[in-house]
C-alpha positions as CSV (number, residue, x, y, z in Angstrom):
1,M,0.0,0.0,0.0
2,N,1.3,3.4,-0.9
3,I,0.3,6.7,0.8
4,T,1.9,10.1,1.1
5,F,3.4,10.9,4.5
6,A,1.0,13.9,4.7
7,E,-2.0,11.5,4.3
8,L,-0.6,9.2,7.0
9,R,-0.2,12.1,9.4
10,K,-3.7,13.3,8.6
11,I,-5.1,10.0,9.6
12,K,-3.1,10.1,12.8
13,H,-4.4,13.5,13.7
14,Q,-8.0,12.4,13.1
15,L,-7.7,9.6,15.7
16,P,-9.9,10.2,18.8
17,T,-8.2,10.7,22.1
18,G,-6.7,7.4,23.2
19,G,-6.7,6.1,19.6
20,V,-3.1,5.1,19.6
21,K,-3.6,3.1,22.8
22,A,-6.8,1.5,21.3
23,I,-4.9,0.4,18.2
24,A,-2.0,-1.0,20.2
25,Q,-4.4,-3.0,22.4
26,E,-6.5,-4.3,19.5
27,L,-3.4,-5.4,17.5
28,N,-1.3,-6.5,20.6
29,L,1.4,-4.0,19.8
30,D,3.4,-1.6,21.9
31,E,2.0,2.0,21.8
32,Q,5.3,3.4,20.7
33,T,5.3,1.0,17.7
34,V,2.0,2.5,16.6
35,R,3.4,6.0,17.1
36,N,6.4,5.1,15.0
37,Y,4.1,3.8,12.3
38,F,2.6,7.3,12.1
39,G,5.9,9.1,11.8
40,A,7.6,9.1,15.3
41,K,11.1,7.8,15.4
42,K,11.6,6.6,19.0
43,Y,12.8,3.1,18.2
44,D,14.3,2.4,21.6
45,D,10.8,2.0,23.1
46,G,9.0,0.6,20.0
47,E,9.6,-1.4,17.0
48,I,10.1,-0.3,13.4
49,V,7.0,-1.2,11.5
50,G,7.2,-2.5,7.9
51,K,7.2,0.8,6.0
52,H,9.6,2.6,3.7
53,V,9.6,6.4,3.1
54,Q,10.6,7.6,-0.4
55,P,11.3,11.3,-0.9
56,G,8.7,13.2,-2.8
57,P,6.0,15.9,-2.5
58,H,3.8,16.1,0.6
59,G,6.5,14.6,2.9
60,G,7.3,11.8,0.5
61,Y,5.6,8.5,-0.2
62,V,5.3,5.7,2.4
63,N,5.1,2.1,1.3
64,I,3.3,0.2,4.0
65,E,3.8,-3.6,4.0
66,N,1.1,-4.4,6.5
67,P,-1.9,-2.1,6.4
68,E,-3.5,-3.5,9.6
69,I,-2.6,-0.4,11.7
70,I,-4.0,2.0,9.1
71,A,-7.2,0.0,8.7
72,T,-7.7,-0.1,12.4
73,A,-7.1,3.6,12.6
74,K,-9.7,4.3,9.9
75,K,-12.2,2.1,11.7
76,L,-11.7,4.1,14.9
77,I,-12.1,7.4,13.1
78,A,-15.3,6.2,11.5
79,K,-16.7,5.0,14.9
80,S,-15.7,8.4,16.5
81,K,-17.5,10.3,13.8
82,E,-20.6,8.1,14.2
83,A,-20.6,8.7,17.9
84,M,-20.5,12.5,17.4
85,F,-23.7,12.5,15.3
86,N,-25.7,10.1,17.5
């Protein structure tokens, strides 16, 4: 899956409060690993997730090997938006 770095950060910023923790718990990952996925670089406390950033416009292009985290994030965002309108 390819996405721009700007799009990846936009998804992260749309997460509801506690979204990183919820993703980590659902996928049995360390919270810092999820943060690293969205652009953090604190690898001492979390793992490097299968992604590769290629220079380009909008922060470059990110090739994501396993889209599980992004799919879970999008699901949380959709639930959050639903809750706001109910």
